[in-house]
N, C-alpha and C positions, 0 to 999 in steps of 0.2 A: 301662166304664172310668170310674174316679173322676175327677171334674172338678178343675181347679186351684183353684176356689173351695172345694170340699169339703176338698181337701188343706190349704189355708191354715187352715181352721177346725180340722182334726185336729191340725196342728202346734202351734197355739196351745193347744189343750186338753192336749196332752202336756206343755206347759210350765206348765200350771195357771193360765192367764190367758185373758182374752177376746181375740179377734182385734181388731186396730186397723185401722179403715177410714178413709181420708181422702178428702176431696172437694175438688177444684179445678175451675176452669172452663177448658176447652180454649181455647187462644189468648190467655190472660191471663198476663203483660202484653204479651208478643209470642208468636208461634207457636213461635219458637226457645226462649224462656224457659219457656214452658209445658211443653215436653219436658224441659228441664233441671230444672225444679221437680219434675216427676214422678220423675225419676231420683234427685234428692236425698231426696225423701220415701220412696222405695221401700226405702231402707236400713233403715227402721224400721217402715214400715206393712206390714200383711199383705195387704191388698187396696186397690187404688186406684180410687176412683170419679172419673169425669171427666164434667163437665157440658157439654151443648151450650149455647153462648151463645144466649139467647132474649130477645127484646125485651119480651115480656109474660108473664113467669113467674108462675104462680098460687100456687106454694108457697114461692118463694124470698124471703127477707127482704132488707134493704138491702145487707148485705155482699156477698152473692152477686150481686145485681143490679148493683152497682158493677163487679164483675169481668166480668160478662156484657157490660155496655155497652162496657168497654174492649176486650173480645175482638171484639165486633161492629164496633167502630171500626177494628180491625185487619183487618177483612174475613174473619173466620173463618167458614167454611162447614162443612157436614157432611164434605165430602171432606178438609178440613184436619184435622178432629177425628180422622178415621180414619187419616190419615197420621201424626199424632202418636202414636196408639195403635200403629200398625204399627212405627214407629221405636223406640218404647219396648219393645215386645214382642221386637224383634230385638236389643235391647241386652243387656248383661250384667246390667243392673239390673231385668230383667223381673219383674213381679209380676202376679197376676190383675187384670184391668181390667173394671170395670162402668161402662158408659155410662149417664148419667142425663139424661133430657130429656122433651120433650113430643111428643104424638102427631102434631100438625099438621105438624111438621118431617119426621117419618117418612112421612106421607102424601104430602107434596110431593115428597119424594125418590123415593117408590115403595117399597111395603113389601117386595116380593121383592128388589129391587135393594139396598135397605138391609140386609136380613139377609144377602144374598150378600156384600156388601162388608164387613159386620161380621165374617163368617166369614173372609174373606181377610185382614183386618187383625188377626185373632186376638183379637177381643173375647170376653171370657168370660161377660159377663152384661149384662142391660139392665134399667133401671128407667124405666118410662114413667109419669110422675106422674099424668097425667090419663086413664089407660086402666085403670079399675078392673075388678075381678071383678064379674059374669061376662062383661062386654063384652070382656074381654081373652082369653077362652078360645082363640079361633082363632089370634090372634097369638102367644100363649104356646106353643101347640102347634107353630106354625111355627118358633118359636125352638128348641124342643126338638129338632126334626128337624135343625137346624143345630148341635146341641150347644152352644147358647147358653142360659144360665140366665135365665129370666124371673123377676124378683124381685117378689113380691106385697107390697103395702103394707097395713098394718092400723093402726088408731088406737084411742085409749081409748074411742071411741064405737061401735066395731064390735060388733054383737050376737053372742051366743054361737053361734047357728046359722050366721050368716054367717062367723064366725071359723073354724068347723069346715070349711066348704066351701072357704074360701080356703086354709087350711093343707093340706087334702087335695089341692088342685090345684097347690100351690106346688112349685117345683123344689127346689133345695138351699139356699135362703136366703129368709127372710121379714124384712121391714123394719118394725119397730114404731116408729111416730111417737109420741114420749113425751108430747106435749101438743098441745092445740088451738091452733096458732099457725103462723106462717110460720117458716122457718129463721132461726136467729140470735137468737131471743128469749131472754130470761132463762128459766132452768129454773123454771117456775111450779109444778111439783109436786115433792114430796119424793122422794128416792131410795127410801124405804120404800114409798111409794104406787106408784111405778113397778114396784118389785120384786113387789108383790102382784099387779098386773095381768099382769106378765111371767110369773109362775109359773102363772097360769091359762092363758096361751097355751101354755106348755111342757107342761102336763098333758095337753093335747089330743094332742100328738105330740112327745115329748121328743127324737126323732131329727132333727127339722128344725131347722136352725140359724136362730136368731132374733137379729137385731141391733137395737140401740136407737139412734135418731137424733133430732135436733132439741134444741138447748139444751145440748149437751155441750161443755164447755170444760176447760181445765187445772184449774180449781177443782173442777168437779163429777165429772170422769171417775173418780177413785179411789173414789167412792161407788157406782159402778155395775158393779163388776167381776164381779158374779154373772151377767152376760149372756154369751151366746156371742160377741158382737161389739159394738163401739161405734164410731159414726160421728162424726167431727169434720169439719165443713165450714166454717161461717161464721167460726169462730175463725181458721182458716187463711187464708180469704179476707181477713179483717180485717188479718191480719199482712202479707199481700202489699200491700194498699193503704197501710198504715202505712210499709212499706219504700219504696214508690214516692214517697210524700209527703216522706220524709226523704232521698230519693235514695240509698238503700242497696240492696244486692243482695238481691232477694227469694229467690234460689235458696238461698244459705247460711242466711239467717235462718229460712226455712220448714223447711229440713232440721233445724236446731237445735230448732225448736219441736216438731216431730214426735218427735224424740228424747226431749224432756222428757215429752211425752204418753205415749210408750211406757214410760218409766221409772216413771210413776205407776201403771201397771197390772201391772207385773212382780211 
């Protein structure tokens, strides 16, 4: 059976554009608003990434950390993240959801319990930032058994042999980190340089969907439409923070922002 993540990519390809993936932190700025923001985003996004709030994130820049700290302050735990997903998936706004987080939280929760609860909440995919290949083989296999896509990460420094192995073991989506940085940094490499490296990845297996993330904003997104998908996270998190600082409603503002992002890639 074709997964909802694969269906989202296929639909975008039929429209001749990359899939738009968005990232927000679960529980920011409140648990209720987190769900409303997801619903607002889903009118324009193809796939929604949702982050576990974490107090020592190794890959997240300042914008996402700020959102995480707000969510932690709200008392957001894994059970709350899964409740937000479940409510979103049971709503008329439902889109594929990929949870993104760190392995120590999964270990504390219990790996089997975590995957069982993800399945019950209708989670479509998982990105575990600090669980690289080949250490992730067993966990990725357990995800597959539950029909949950495990998303492999690759970067500009991934060797060709390693790249081949990761792509071979990947499920239906690979995440290419565009630059050596934490999230939210300025795009330090040119779109043409990203495209050259991206083409090398696609030549290994053109059928695997590969998305580009890190450093993508309203300004840079239209230069990267050659990709199967594009991930925007820190720019959205920054918008949420700006709204809260100005005492504006982040739900409406973020929805409008994602609509503009979508228009840039049509």
